[in-house]
C-alpha positions in Angstrom: 46.7 -12.2 -37.1 45.5 -9.4 -34.6 42.0 -8.8 -34.7 40.8 -5.9 -32.8 37.0 -4.8 -32.1 37.4 -2.0 -35.0 37.9 -5.0 -37.5 34.3 -6.4 -36.8 32.7 -5.1 -40.0 29.7 -7.5 -40.6 26.3 -7.5 -38.6 25.3 -10.9 -37.7 21.9 -12.2 -35.9 21.9 -15.3 -33.8 18.3 -16.9 -33.1 17.9 -18.9 -30.3 15.0 -21.6 -29.9 12.6 -21.1 -27.1 9.5 -22.9 -25.8 7.6 -19.5 -26.3 5.1 -19.8 -29.3 5.8 -19.9 -33.0 4.6 -16.5 -34.3 6.7 -15.3 -36.9 8.9 -18.1 -37.3 12.5 -17.4 -38.8 13.5 -19.6 -42.0 13.1 -23.1 -41.2 16.4 -25.1 -40.4 17.7 -27.4 -42.8 20.1 -30.5 -42.5 23.0 -31.0 -45.1 20.5 -32.9 -47.3 18.4 -29.6 -47.8 15.5 -31.5 -45.9 13.5 -29.3 -43.5 14.2 -30.1 -40.0 11.0 -30.5 -37.7 11.3 -29.7 -34.0 9.8 -32.9 -32.0 6.5 -32.1 -30.4 7.8 -31.2 -27.0 10.6 -29.3 -28.8 10.9 -25.5 -28.7 10.5 -23.7 -32.0 12.5 -20.7 -33.2 11.6 -17.2 -32.2 11.0 -14.2 -34.4 13.4 -11.9 -32.9 17.3 -12.6 -32.7 18.6 -13.6 -29.3 21.9 -11.6 -30.0 22.8 -9.3 -32.8 26.8 -8.5 -33.0 29.4 -7.1 -35.3 31.6 -9.7 -36.5 34.7 -10.5 -38.8 34.4 -13.2 -41.2 37.2 -15.9 -41.9 36.3 -18.5 -44.5 38.1 -21.7 -43.4 37.3 -24.2 -46.2 34.9 -25.1 -48.6 34.2 -28.6 -49.6 32.2 -30.8 -51.6 31.2 -34.6 -51.1 28.9 -37.4 -52.1 26.5 -38.7 -49.4 23.8 -41.2 -50.5 24.1 -40.5 -53.9 23.5 -36.7 -53.4 26.3 -34.1 -54.2 26.5 -31.9 -51.1 28.5 -28.2 -50.9 29.3 -26.6 -47.8 31.3 -23.5 -46.8 32.8 -23.5 -43.2 33.4 -20.1 -41.8 34.7 -18.9 -38.5 33.1 -15.6 -37.1 34.9 -13.3 -34.4 32.4 -11.5 -32.3 33.2 -9.3 -29.3 33.0 -11.5 -25.8 29.9 -10.1 -24.0 27.8 -11.8 -21.3 25.0 -12.5 -24.2 27.6 -13.7 -26.9 29.0 -16.1 -24.2 25.7 -18.0 -24.1 25.7 -18.9 -28.1 25.6 -22.5 -28.0 25.7 -25.0 -31.2 22.0 -25.4 -31.6 21.7 -21.9 -32.2 21.4 -20.4 -35.8 23.1 -17.4 -37.1 22.1 -15.2 -40.0 24.6 -13.2 -41.8 25.6 -12.1 -45.3 22.4 -13.0 -46.8 22.7 -16.5 -45.6 21.9 -19.0 -42.6 24.6 -20.9 -41.0 24.5 -23.7 -38.5 26.4 -23.0 -35.5 29.1 -26.0 -34.9 31.0 -24.5 -32.3 31.9 -21.5 -29.9 35.2 -20.9 -28.2 37.3 -18.1 -26.7 39.8 -16.5 -29.3 43.2 -15.2 -27.7 43.7 -13.1 -31.1 42.2 -9.6 -29.6 43.6 -10.4 -26.0 42.1 -12.4 -23.5 38.3 -12.4 -22.8 37.7 -10.0 -25.8 36.7 -12.1 -28.7 34.6 -15.3 -29.2 35.2 -17.6 -32.2 32.1 -19.0 -33.6 32.5 -22.1 -36.1 29.7 -22.1 -38.5 28.7 -24.3 -41.7 26.3 -22.5 -44.3 23.1 -24.1 -44.9 22.7 -25.0 -48.6 
C-alpha cells in the first residue's frame, strides 16, 4: 500500500521524559495492569508540552485480550506513519504518544519504505487501558 504525505490525516503529540521539573504533568503513565508507573527518584518526569507534534496515518494491527495474574487485559496495537524529520527520527520507545483521545505506549520506531526511502517512519504503539 502506498502512503503519501497527503494521507497523514490525524494529529499526534509525542511527550518526552526530561529532567526539567514536573509542573503541569501530562496524564500519568500506566502499565498493562492499569497501575500508575512512578518515576524513580533520580528519573525524569514527563514535560508539560509535547516534544513532537505531527500529522500521522493510523493503521490498527491487532487487538487482543489475555489473562495475566487473574486479571483480564485488553490492548490495541497500532502502527502510525509520520513524516521523517530530524525531530521525529529522535522518537524512542520510552516516549508516550497522545492521539485520537487516547494515550499510547510507543513500542518501536523504524523507517518505512512505503512512501519512498527516508520519507516516513512507522511508530508501533499499544493503547494504554
